[in-house]
ZALUMMAR-347442 format. One record per atom (N, C-alpha, C): x, y, z; residue in three letters. Coordinates in pm, whole numbers, padded with zeros to 5 digits, always signed. Layout:
BEGIN
XYZALA
...
This chain:
BEGIN
+06654-01866-00800MET
+06573-01884-00878MET
+06459-01802-00941MET
+06409-01776-01036THR
+06296-01656-01084THR
+06189-01728-01034THR
+06089-01620-01021VAL
+05962-01656-01007VAL
+05895-01740-01167VAL
+05949-01706-01298HIS
+05938-01822-01399HIS
+05964-01938-01380HIS
+06124-01967-01326ASP
+06141-02127-01296ASP
+06061-02197-01224ASP
+06033-02099-01100GLU
+05946-02186-00992GLU
+05776-02193-01057GLU
+05760-02156-01177ALA
+05620-02198-01242ALA
+05667-02296-01296ALA
+05771-02296-01364ASP
+05843-02432-01474ASP
+05876-02545-01403ASP
+05872-02530-01286PHE
+05952-02650-01196PHE
+05820-02703-01135PHE
+05705-02617-01075THR
+05552-02639-01033THR
+05512-02712-01131THR
+05481-02719-01279ARG
+05463-02756-01390ARG
+05510-02886-01415ARG
+05646-02883-01390MET
+05707-03015-01432MET
+05682-03107-01299MET
+05687-03076-01189PHE
+05663-03116-01088PHE
+05528-03234-01103PHE
+05390-03117-01184HIS
+05274-03136-01150HIS
+05248-03296-01255HIS
+05331-03260-01336GLU
+05343-03360-01507GLU
+05402-03467-01488GLU
+05552-03498-01397HIS
+05610-03613-01344HIS
+05607-03639-01235HIS
+05508-03617-01124TYR
+05487-03644-00996TYR
+05470-03812-00979TYR
+05351-03838-01036GLU
+05285-03968-01037GLU
+05364-04035-01105GLU
+05449-04033-01221SER
+05548-04135-01276SER
+05654-04170-01200SER
+05703-04077-01140VAL
+05832-04076-01065VAL
+05769-04173-00912VAL
+05690-04150-00868LEU
+05609-04200-00727LEU
+05594-04362-00815LEU
+05500-04389-00921ARG
+05464-04487-00976ARG
+05596-04608-01001ARG
+05686-04535-01059TYR
+05850-04598-01077TYR
+05906-04646-00953TYR
+05924-04565-00863ALA
+05972-04586-00705ALA
+05863-04715-00632ALA
+05748-04701-00622TRP
+05643-04777-00618TRP
+05706-04931-00633TRP
+05675-04940-00735ARG
+05728-05071-00834ARG
+05878-05131-00801ARG
+05968-05058-00730ARG
+06100-05107-00686ARG
+06144-05161-00517ARG
+06006-05040-00466VAL
+06073-05011-00326VAL
+05960-05071-00283VAL
+05826-05071-00317GLY
+05712-05101-00241GLY
+05646-04946-00216GLY
+05511-04957-00117PRO
+05455-04843-00110PRO
+05505-04761+00032PRO
+05563-04835+00109ASP
+05573-04774+00208ASP
+05722-04677+00181ASP
+05805-04709+00116ASP
+05922-04629+00095ASP
+05900-04508-00043ASP
+05810-04595-00141ALA
+05834-04488-00273ALA
+05753-04333-00234ALA
+05692-04303-00167PRO
+05643-04160-00157PRO
+05803-04053-00089PRO
+05866-04130-00014ASP
+05978-04068+00032ASP
+06092-04077-00109ASP
+06124-04182-00172ILE
+06150-04164-00288ILE
+06164-04067-00343ILE
+06017-04054-00401ALA
+05954-03932-00520ALA
+06000-03812-00432ALA
+05946-03774-00355ALA
+05959-03633-00232ALA
+06124-03594-00229ALA
+06216-03708-00226GLU
+06313-03655-00203GLU
+06390-03670-00333GLU
+06344-03710-00480THR
+06383-03700-00575THR
+06364-03568-00612THR
+06223-03500-00615PHE
+06195-03377-00637PHE
+06256-03264-00547PHE
+06285-03299-00438ARG
+06355-03199-00348ARG
+06500-03167-00423ARG
+06603-03277-00457ILE
+06692-03282-00552ILE
+06687-03200-00686ILE
+06592-03225-00756ALA
+06521-03177-00874ALA
+06546-02985-00842ALA
+06475-02958-00717TRP
+06492-02815-00676TRP
+06625-02733-00664TRP
+06660-02836-00598GLU
+06812-02762-00577GLU
+06881-02747-00705GLU
+06886-02836-00793LYS
+06946-02861-00892LYS
+06842-02824-01032LYS
+06750-02740-01031TYR
+06674-02683-01106TYR
+06732-02631-01256TYR
+06878-02564-01234GLY
+06929-02540-01339GLY
+07033-02570-01419GLY
+07043-02686-01395ARG
+07136-02783-01454ARG
+07053-02914-01511ARG
+06853-02911-01516LEU
+06805-03033-01515LEU
+06796-02990-01687LEU
+06755-03142-01759PRO
+06780-03095-01892PRO
+06566-03036-01900PRO
+06539-02916-01938ARG
+06417-02841-01977ARG
+06339-02975-02081ARG
+06399-02990-02157ASP
+06308-03059-02247ASP
+06288-03188-02231ASP
+06339-03268-02149GLU
+06282-03406-02118GLU
+06332-03420-01978GLU
+06269-03372-01868PRO
+06328-03409-01740PRO
+06307-03566-01694PRO
+06222-03601-01737LEU
+06168-03753-01683LEU
+06286-03843-01684LEU
+06363-03881-01766PRO
+06496-03945-01765PRO
+06539-03883-01622PRO
+06625-03786-01601TRP
+06692-03730-01512TRP
+06635-03781-01362TRP
+06497-03737-01376LEU
+06431-03782-01268LEU
+06451-03934-01236LEU
+06445-04006-01294TYR
+06440-04190-01293TYR
+06541-04216-01238TYR
+06643-04134-01301VAL
+06822-04185-01260VAL
+06831-04124-01099VAL
+06794-04019-01081THR
+06813-03951-00956THR
+06681-04060-00836THR
+06587-04112-00892ALA
+06507-04194-00794ALA
+06545-04276-00806ALA
+06628-04322-00884ARG
+06712-04509-00903ARG
+06805-04477-00799ARG
+06894-04363-00838ASN
+07053-04324-00695ASN
+06964-04356-00535ASN
+06865-04281-00501LEU
+06837-04274-00435LEU
+06763-04396-00366LEU
+06670-04508-00438MET
+06671-04637-00411MET
+06757-04726-00371MET
+06869-04728-00479SER
+07034-04791-00457SER
+07030-04761-00313SER
+07072-04619-00292ASN
+07111-04598-00146ASN
+07030-04676-00040ASN
+06912-04620-00085LEU
+06805-04670+00045LEU
+06816-04862+00050LEU
+06840-04929-00075LEU
+06838-05046-00040LEU
+06982-05089+00014LEU
+07082-05051-00021ARG
+07226-05047+00058ARG
+07211-05022+00197ARG
+07157-04902+00229LYS
+07110-04917+00374LYS
+07047-05039+00440LYS
+06971-05066+00415GLU
+06869-05204+00437GLU
+06912-05307+00457GLU
+07030-05352+00350GLU
+07127-05464+00334GLU
+07233-05450+00451GLU
+07300-05333+00499ARG
+07375-05313+00605ARG
+07324-05366+00733ARG
+07163-05258+00759ARG
+07137-05313+00881ARG
+07075-05489+00910ARG
+07027-05517+00771ASP
+07027-05643+00779ASP
+07132-05718+00810ASP
+07278-05680+00735GLY
+07356-05759+00788GLY
+07424-05744+00898GLY
+07424-05642+00950LEU
+07471-05635+01095LEU
+07377-05733+01203LEU
+07252-05756+01154THR
+07156-05842+01220THR
+07227-05976+01221THR
+07228-06019+01053GLY
+07265-06117+01045GLY
+07436-06194+01104GLY
+07488-06079+01092LEU
+07672-06080+01186LEU
+07676-06096+01341LEU
+07590-06066+01411LEU
+07535-06039+01516LEU
+07489-06180+01549LEU
+07364-06228+01478LEU
+07282-06361+01522LEU
+07340-06452+01453LEU
+07415-06483+01394GLY
+07481-06571+01321GLY
+07378-06640+01239GLY
+07303-06756+01240ASP
+07230-06837+01138ASP
+07075-06834+01227ASP
+07041-06765+01349THR
+06941-06744+01389THR
+06850-06616+01319THR
+06902-06581+01284GLY
+06847-06436+01252GLY
+06722-06469+01124GLY
+06667-06379+01061PRO
+06561-06408+00944PRO
+06646-06447+00827PRO
+06555-06494+00737ARG
+06593-06556+00605ARG
+06527-06422+00489ARG
+06640-06422+00393ALA
+06557-06367+00305ALA
+06422-06418+00242ALA
+06321-06314+00209GLY
+06195-06384+00151GLY
+06126-06438+00276GLY
+06177-06417+00404GLU
+06062-06478+00488GLU
+05938-06444+00495GLU
+05842-06501+00509GLU
+05709-06442+00505GLU
+05655-06390+00635GLU
+05690-06419+00719ASP
+05619-06336+00874ASP
+05721-06221+00891ASP
+05716-06115+00845HIS
+05737-05994+00888HIS
+05759-05982+01046HIS
+05697-05990+01097SER
+05681-05983+01276SER
+05812-06052+01321SER
+05891-06149+01281VAL
+05978-06205+01322VAL
+06074-06125+01303VAL
+06100-06111+01171ALA
+06183-05975+01137ALA
+06221-05872+01234ALA
+06096-05765+01235VAL
+06085-05693+01336VAL
+06126-05703+01480VAL
+06073-05828+01489ALA
+06125-05861+01637ALA
+06279-05899+01696ALA
+06323-05987+01561THR
+06484-06000+01588THR
+06593-05860+01563THR
+06493-05763+01458ARG
+06597-05634+01504ARG
+06573-05569+01628ARG
+06456-05562+01681HIS
+06436-05518+01773HIS
+06497-05563+01916HIS
+06532-05711+01901THR
+06661-05720+02002THR
+06773-05762+01971THR
+06818-05726+01826VAL
+06947-05684+01812VAL
+06984-05576+01850VAL
+06903-05441+01812LEU
+06928-05298+01838LEU
+06916-05281+02004LEU
+06816-05394+02075ALA
+06799-05362+02238ALA
+06949-05385+02278ALA
+07013-05514+02204ALA
+07157-05538+02239ALA
+07242-05474+02224ALA
+07217-05380+02124LEU
+07351-05286+02112LEU
+07361-05182+02141LEU
+07231-05160+02201ASN
+07228-05012+02291ASN
+07235-05061+02452ASN
+07331-05177+02490ARG
+07326-05211+02594ARG
+07471-05189+02595ARG
+07578-05170+02497LEU
+07719-05184+02491LEU
+07735-05071+02502LEU
+07899-05026+02573SER
+07915-04880+02561SER
+07929-04795+02450SER
+07941-04667+02469ASP
+07874-04597+02355ASP
+08010-04617+02250ASP
+08140-04601+02283GLY
+08239-04667+02207GLY
+08233-04801+02125GLY
+08215-04888+02204ASP
+08176-05070+02156ASP
+08110-05050+02073ASP
+07979-04966+02056ARG
+07864-04981+01968ARG
+07901-04882+01879ARG
+07977-04802+01892GLU
+08027-04711+01737GLU
+08127-04800+01670GLU
+08201-04868+01712LEU
+08296-04977+01647LEU
+08251-05068+01609LEU
+08122-05134+01678VAL
+08057-05263+01573VAL
+07957-05161+01450VAL
+07896-05087+01495LEU
+07822-05037+01357LEU
+07940-04993+01232LEU
+08047-04904+01289LEU
+08090-04862+01156LEU
+08187-05009+01114LEU
+08216-05096+01151VAL
+08252-05237+01089VAL
+08151-05283+01007VAL
+08033-05338+01085CYS
+07979-05422+01067CYS
+07824-05359+00972CYS
+07791-05231+00981TRP
+07699-05153+00926TRP
+07764-05065+00818TRP
+07808-05035+00838GLU
+07901-04879+00770GLU
+07988-04951+00682GLU
+08050-05109+00685GLY
+08120-05132+00629GLY
+08269-05127+00593GLY
+08331-05075+00700LEU
+08446-04981+00719LEU
+08530-05118+00741LEU
+08674-05118+00738ASP
+08786-05185+00741ASP
+08817-05174+00923ASP
+08911-05223+00961LEU
+08980-05219+01114LEU
+09020-05101+01134LEU
+09133-05092+01012ARG
+09222-04958+00991ARG
+09098-04812+00972ARG
+09010-04810+00890GLN
+08954-04725+00918GLN
+08867-04665+01068GLN
+08778-04795+01080ALA
+08710-04768+01220ALA
+08815-04725+01352ALA
+08951-04775+01326ALA
+09011-04767+01420ALA
+09058-04586+01445ALA
+09104-04556+01334LYS
+09109-04445+01315LYS
+08991-04318+01353LYS
+08866-04373+01273ILE
+08754-04294+01363ILE
+08736-04307+01502ILE
+08745-04391+01586VAL
+08709-04387+01681VAL
+08861-04349+01794VAL
+08957-04352+01727GLY
+09080-04321+01761GLY
+09169-04389+01913GLY
+09178-04485+01794CYS
+09264-04591+01902CYS
+09355-04669+01758CYS
+09431-04790+01767SER
+09546-04837+01708SER
+09424-04927+01669SER
+09505-04999+01541ARG
+09440-05138+01490ARG
+09435-05224+01548ARG
+09533-05252+01617PRO
+09529-05380+01690PRO
+09415-05382+01808PRO
+09421-05264+01856ALA
+09345-05220+01984ALA
+09197-05200+01921ALA
+09189-05153+01832ALA
+09015-05198+01792ALA
+08983-05323+01756ALA
+09088-05403+01685THR
+09076-05529+01672THR
+09031-05602+01830THR
+09111-05593+01933MET
+09043-05650+02068MET
+08911-05609+02092MET
+08872-05480+02064ARG
+08783-05405+02134ARG
+08628-05480+02047ARG
+08674-05480+01895LEU
+08576-05531+01820LEU
+08523-05706+01875LEU
+08665-05759+01927HIS
+08630-05883+01930HIS
+08535-05948+02074HIS
+08597-05812+02197ARG
+08526-05861+02324ARG
+08331-05779+02266ARG
+08352-05667+02224ALA
+08189-05632+02177ALA
+08087-05721+02137ALA
+08158-05815+02020ARG
+08099-05925+01940ARG
+08046-06016+02086ARG
+08144-06073+02144LYS
+08132-06150+02261LYS
+08051-06104+02361LYS
+08041-05939+02403ARG
+07924-05934+02486ARG
+07798-05905+02422ARG
+07795-05880+02296LEU
+07658-05908+02237LEU
+07634-06049+02224LEU
+07689-06142+02175GLN
+07646-06261+02157GLN
+07604-06314+02317GLN
+07676-06261+02411ARG
+07619-06296+02577ARG
+07499-06244+02573ARG
+07443-06095+02539LEU
+07355-06047+02547LEU
+07257-06095+02485LEU
+07263-06122+02343LEU
+07131-06193+02267LEU
+07090-06337+02345LEU
+07215-06454+02361THR
+07169-06524+02427THR
+07095-06501+02557THR
+07126-06374+02623GLU
+07046-06358+02773GLU
+06880-06368+02718GLU
+06906-06241+02626ASP
+06760-06189+02595ASP
+06674-06287+02512ASP
+06697-06461+02457SER
+06673-06540+02382SER
+06601-06603+02527SER
+06663-06635+02605ARG
+06657-06713+02733ARG
+06522-06714+02774ARG
+06407-06855+02812PRO
+06288-06788+02879PRO
+06272-06723+02945PRO
+06166-06639+03005VAL
+06150-06535+03086VAL
+06079-06643+03205VAL
+06160-06624+03360ALA
+06100-06687+03427ALA
+05940-06645+03475ALA
+05888-06728+03536ASP
+05721-06706+03579ASP
+05738-06608+03648ASP
+05622-06489+03614PRO
+05652-06378+03719PRO
+05604-06423+03815PRO
+05471-06469+03842ARG
+05403-06515+03964ARG
+05470-06533+04066ARG
+05457-06540+04202PRO
+05527-06536+04330PRO
+05503-06644+04340PRO
+05603-06743+04403SER
+05589-06893+04443SER
+05602-06882+04588SER
+05485-06958+04619TYR
+05481-06961+04774TYR
+05497-07134+04792TYR
+05605-07149+04892ARG
+05671-07269+04944ARG
+05552-07331+05083ARG
+05533-07424+05045ARG
+05427-07468+05194ARG
+05478-07421+05332ARG
+05432-07397+05403GLY
+05503-07378+05571GLY
+05521-07204+05589GLY
+05510-07103+05468THR
+05559-07031+05451THR
+05440-06896+05415THR
+05498-06778+05488ALA
+05373-06658+05414ALA
+05273-06685+05560ALA
């Protein structure tokens, strides 16, 4: 990229950054919009030689839209994983109390982290990445039937771990019986 191109890119950035940011903000909200805008312009920088110079804004919007779609798919996979692992006890779409969703996600991730590395990888490949068992088995280096059995057992362990984590915690105060101590 030449100095002239850098100056043109800088001018384009200053001219269109706010528009891209607002576009992203309306679709993904204030938390993710700055990241989407920044990534859009990072990609634009890498592909600057191929950008339409006369009207770059539509290209920037398409790039931002693609990035937002990727973000939403990632969140859906994550939320889908939580739903698969928790069954009907997970957070509902549009739930008002965000703290419930955060606490649930934390519980699920803690349970996932208690699985062996291989089992966790298999669960994530199937439930989060959306791979079928044949593909996941190939990645983890086992046969499809072995992956089926491992996934079944891993899900059972996860369910047990989640059930254990949801039990009421015993009173942490020491109990004293009459006639002791």
